[in-house]
A tleap script that builds the chain and sets N, CA, C and O, in Angstrom:
source leaprc.protein.ff14SB
mol = sequence {
  NMET GLU LYS THR ASN GLN PRO VAL ASN PRO
  ASP THR PRO PHE PHE PHE ARG GLU SER PRO
  LEU SER LEU PRO LEU TYR LEU ALA LEU GLU
  GLU ARG ILE LEU SER GLU HIE PRO ASP ALA
  ARG VAL ARG VAL GLN ASN VAL ALA ARG GLN
  ASN CPHE
}
set mol.1.N position { 15.695 -7.029 19.216 }
set mol.1.CA position { 14.262 -7.053 19.039 }
set mol.1.C position { 13.751 -8.446 19.395 }
set mol.1.O position { 14.265 -9.445 18.891 }
set mol.2.N position { 12.739 -8.514 20.264 }
set mol.2.CA position { 12.186 -9.800 20.674 }
set mol.2.C position { 11.159 -10.294 19.677 }
set mol.2.O position { 10.423 -9.510 19.078 }
set mol.3.N position { 11.121 -11.595 19.508 }
set mol.3.CA position { 10.125 -12.229 18.661 }
set mol.3.C position { 8.832 -12.356 19.456 }
set mol.3.O position { 8.850 -12.834 20.591 }
set mol.4.N position { 7.709 -11.935 18.875 }
set mol.4.CA position { 6.434 -12.066 19.575 }
set mol.4.C position { 5.832 -13.414 19.266 }
set mol.4.O position { 6.139 -14.018 18.238 }
set mol.5.N position { 4.976 -13.889 20.149 }
set mol.5.CA position { 4.332 -15.178 19.959 }
set mol.5.C position { 2.966 -15.047 19.318 }
set mol.5.O position { 2.231 -16.030 19.226 }
set mol.6.N position { 2.615 -13.860 18.877 }
set mol.6.CA position { 1.310 -13.659 18.265 }
set mol.6.C position { 1.335 -14.168 16.831 }
set mol.6.O position { 2.258 -13.854 16.079 }
set mol.7.N position { 0.326 -14.954 16.441 }
set mol.7.CA position { 0.299 -15.470 15.073 }
set mol.7.C position { -0.025 -14.365 14.074 }
set mol.7.O position { -0.633 -13.351 14.418 }
set mol.8.N position { 0.390 -14.583 12.841 }
set mol.8.CA position { 0.065 -13.648 11.772 }
set mol.8.C position { -1.435 -13.726 11.512 }
set mol.8.O position { -2.010 -14.810 11.409 }
set mol.9.N position { -2.047 -12.570 11.410 }
set mol.9.CA position { -3.462 -12.520 11.087 }
set mol.9.C position { -3.675 -13.202 9.735 }
set mol.9.O position { -2.924 -12.930 8.799 }
set mol.10.N position { -4.676 -14.082 9.600 }
set mol.10.CA position { -4.882 -14.791 8.329 }
set mol.10.C position { -5.184 -13.865 7.154 }
set mol.10.O position { -5.006 -14.254 6.000 }
set mol.11.N position { -5.637 -12.650 7.433 }
set mol.11.CA position { -5.930 -11.702 6.352 }
set mol.11.C position { -4.666 -11.048 5.790 }
set mol.11.O position { -4.683 -10.511 4.682 }
set mol.12.N position { -3.574 -11.094 6.552 }
set mol.12.CA position { -2.368 -10.378 6.145 }
set mol.12.C position { -1.801 -10.867 4.810 }
set mol.12.O position { -1.588 -10.038 3.925 }
set mol.13.N position { -1.546 -12.164 4.612 }
set mol.13.CA position { -1.017 -12.596 3.302 }
set mol.13.C position { -1.982 -12.272 2.151 }
set mol.13.O position { -1.547 -11.926 1.053 }
set mol.14.N position { -3.284 -12.385 2.406 }
set mol.14.CA position { -4.278 -12.058 1.381 }
set mol.14.C position { -4.190 -10.586 0.993 }
set mol.14.O position { -4.295 -10.238 -0.183 }
set mol.15.N position { -3.998 -9.724 1.989 }
set mol.15.CA position { -3.909 -8.293 1.746 }
set mol.15.C position { -2.729 -7.956 0.822 }
set mol.15.O position { -2.816 -7.037 0.008 }
set mol.16.N position { -1.633 -8.702 0.954 }
set mol.16.CA position { -0.427 -8.423 0.169 }
set mol.16.C position { -0.317 -9.282 -1.091 }
set mol.16.O position { 0.767 -9.384 -1.665 }
set mol.17.N position { -1.392 -9.890 -1.525 }
set mol.17.CA position { -1.346 -10.789 -2.685 }
set mol.17.C position { -0.904 -10.081 -3.959 }
set mol.17.O position { -0.272 -10.703 -4.813 }
set mol.18.N position { -1.221 -8.791 -4.111 }
set mol.18.CA position { -0.820 -8.072 -5.324 }
set mol.18.C position { 0.563 -7.439 -5.197 }
set mol.18.O position { 1.123 -6.957 -6.182 }
set mol.19.N position { 1.105 -7.440 -3.998 }
set mol.19.CA position { 2.427 -6.875 -3.762 }
set mol.19.C position { 3.183 -7.749 -2.761 }
set mol.19.O position { 3.503 -7.299 -1.661 }
set mol.20.N position { 3.471 -9.012 -3.145 }
set mol.20.CA position { 4.060 -9.954 -2.188 }
set mol.20.C position { 5.436 -9.544 -1.669 }
set mol.20.O position { 5.833 -9.977 -0.588 }
set mol.21.N position { 6.160 -8.732 -2.403 }
set mol.21.CA position { 7.477 -8.302 -1.932 }
set mol.21.C position { 7.371 -7.318 -0.767 }
set mol.21.O position { 8.351 -7.081 -0.061 }
set mol.22.N position { 6.186 -6.746 -0.569 }
set mol.22.CA position { 5.972 -5.822 0.555 }
set mol.22.C position { 5.681 -6.553 1.862 }
set mol.22.O position { 5.808 -5.969 2.938 }
set mol.23.N position { 5.296 -7.810 1.780 }
set mol.23.CA position { 4.920 -8.561 2.978 }
set mol.23.C position { 6.055 -8.649 4.004 }
set mol.23.O position { 5.797 -8.399 5.181 }
set mol.24.N position { 7.289 -8.987 3.632 }
set mol.24.CA position { 8.355 -9.041 4.646 }
set mol.24.C position { 8.580 -7.697 5.351 }
set mol.24.O position { 8.871 -7.667 6.547 }
set mol.25.N position { 8.447 -6.601 4.624 }
set mol.25.CA position { 8.588 -5.279 5.236 }
set mol.25.C position { 7.481 -5.052 6.254 }
set mol.25.O position { 7.740 -4.589 7.365 }
set mol.26.N position { 6.255 -5.375 5.880 }
set mol.26.CA position { 5.133 -5.227 6.805 }
set mol.26.C position { 5.336 -6.094 8.047 }
set mol.26.O position { 5.122 -5.629 9.167 }
set mol.27.N position { 5.747 -7.352 7.859 }
set mol.27.CA position { 5.928 -8.256 8.998 }
set mol.27.C position { 7.021 -7.750 9.938 }
set mol.27.O position { 6.898 -7.883 11.156 }
set mol.28.N position { 8.081 -7.174 9.388 }
set mol.28.CA position { 9.146 -6.609 10.219 }
set mol.28.C position { 8.627 -5.406 11.004 }
set mol.28.O position { 8.947 -5.243 12.181 }
set mol.29.N position { 7.832 -4.571 10.356 }
set mol.29.CA position { 7.251 -3.418 11.035 }
set mol.29.C position { 6.300 -3.873 12.138 }
set mol.29.O position { 6.337 -3.348 13.251 }
set mol.30.N position { 5.454 -4.842 11.830 }
set mol.30.CA position { 4.514 -5.369 12.818 }
set mol.30.C position { 5.273 -5.947 14.027 }
set mol.30.O position { 4.902 -5.703 15.175 }
set mol.31.N position { 6.322 -6.701 13.755 }
set mol.31.CA position { 7.119 -7.297 14.834 }
set mol.31.C position { 7.741 -6.211 15.714 }
set mol.31.O position { 7.771 -6.334 16.938 }
set mol.32.N position { 8.230 -5.160 15.083 }
set mol.32.CA position { 8.852 -4.060 15.842 }
set mol.32.C position { 7.818 -3.347 16.700 }
set mol.32.O position { 8.076 -3.049 17.867 }
set mol.33.N position { 6.659 -3.074 16.137 }
set mol.33.CA position { 5.600 -2.410 16.900 }
set mol.33.C position { 5.213 -3.255 18.105 }
set mol.33.O position { 5.114 -2.746 19.222 }
set mol.34.N position { 4.996 -4.549 17.876 }
set mol.34.CA position { 4.558 -5.427 18.964 }
set mol.34.C position { 5.650 -5.669 19.995 }
set mol.34.O position { 5.349 -5.913 21.164 }
set mol.35.N position { 6.914 -5.607 19.586 }
set mol.35.CA position { 7.985 -5.792 20.563 }
set mol.35.C position { 8.090 -4.588 21.500 }
set mol.35.O position { 8.468 -4.738 22.662 }
set mol.36.N position { 7.760 -3.408 21.004 }
set mol.36.CA position { 7.827 -2.204 21.827 }
set mol.36.C position { 6.511 -1.914 22.541 }
set mol.36.O position { 6.494 -1.249 23.577 }
set mol.37.N position { 5.412 -2.413 21.985 }
set mol.37.CA position { 4.082 -2.172 22.549 }
set mol.37.C position { 3.302 -3.485 22.514 }
set mol.37.O position { 2.423 -3.652 21.669 }
set mol.38.N position { 3.606 -4.417 23.413 }
set mol.38.CA position { 3.028 -5.761 23.349 }
set mol.38.C position { 1.508 -5.813 23.462 }
set mol.38.O position { 0.894 -6.791 23.036 }
set mol.39.N position { 0.894 -4.784 24.025 }
set mol.39.CA position { -0.557 -4.779 24.143 }
set mol.39.C position { -1.254 -4.175 22.920 }
set mol.39.O position { -2.483 -4.132 22.861 }
set mol.40.N position { -0.475 -3.716 21.959 }
set mol.40.CA position { -1.049 -3.108 20.757 }
set mol.40.C position { -1.674 -4.170 19.868 }
set mol.40.O position { -1.309 -5.345 19.922 }
set mol.41.N position { -2.615 -3.736 19.054 }
set mol.41.CA position { -3.211 -4.612 18.046 }
set mol.41.C position { -2.899 -4.002 16.690 }
set mol.41.O position { -3.116 -2.810 16.469 }
set mol.42.N position { -2.393 -4.817 15.794 }
set mol.42.CA position { -2.005 -4.352 14.458 }
set mol.42.C position { -2.862 -5.082 13.443 }
set mol.42.O position { -3.012 -6.301 13.516 }
set mol.43.N position { -3.424 -4.346 12.496 }
set mol.43.CA position { -4.175 -5.002 11.430 }
set mol.43.C position { -3.972 -4.234 10.132 }
set mol.43.O position { -3.766 -3.021 10.132 }
set mol.44.N position { -4.034 -4.954 9.052 }
set mol.44.CA position { -3.901 -4.332 7.738 }
set mol.44.C position { -5.274 -3.917 7.258 }
set mol.44.O position { -6.279 -4.551 7.577 }
set mol.45.N position { -5.302 -2.840 6.484 }
set mol.45.CA position { -6.547 -2.427 5.869 }
set mol.45.C position { -6.231 -1.503 4.708 }
set mol.45.O position { -5.167 -0.886 4.662 }
set mol.46.N position { -7.145 -1.415 3.792 }
set mol.46.CA position { -6.964 -0.534 2.646 }
set mol.46.C position { -7.121 0.914 3.060 }
set mol.46.O position { -7.813 1.234 4.026 }
set mol.47.N position { -6.465 1.778 2.309 }
set mol.47.CA position { -6.632 3.212 2.479 }
set mol.47.C position { -7.143 3.760 1.162 }
set mol.47.O position { -6.957 3.151 0.108 }
set mol.48.N position { -7.774 4.886 1.226 }
set mol.48.CA position { -8.269 5.506 -0.006 }
set mol.48.C position { -7.073 5.964 -0.839 }
set mol.48.O position { -6.147 6.592 -0.326 }
set mol.49.N position { -7.108 5.646 -2.098 }
set mol.49.CA position { -6.028 6.048 -3.007 }
set mol.49.C position { -6.612 6.903 -4.124 }
set mol.49.O position { -7.735 6.684 -4.575 }
set mol.50.N position { -5.842 7.860 -4.548 }
set mol.50.CA position { -6.215 8.646 -5.706 }
set mol.50.C position { -5.087 8.564 -6.706 }
set mol.50.O position { -3.921 8.759 -6.365 }
set mol.51.N position { -5.437 8.277 -7.930 }
set mol.51.CA position { -4.453 8.263 -8.999 }
set mol.51.C position { -4.474 9.611 -9.704 }
set mol.51.O position { -5.515 10.061 -10.183 }
set mol.52.N position { -3.321 10.241 -9.759 }
set mol.52.CA position { -3.249 11.538 -10.418 }
set mol.52.C position { -2.638 11.383 -11.770 }
set mol.52.O position { -2.487 12.366 -12.495 }
savepdb mol mol.pdb
quit
């Protein structure tokens, strides 16, 4: 897997502030996506959640 030269979006660490252990997993996924699709754009965002 190639390392991309794209910087981490400044919003990414903020997004994972309540779940910091998830950040390395996200960064690995982002790196994999960008290594296979270098023209892709990846961004974090909230999704609607329902608590049952």
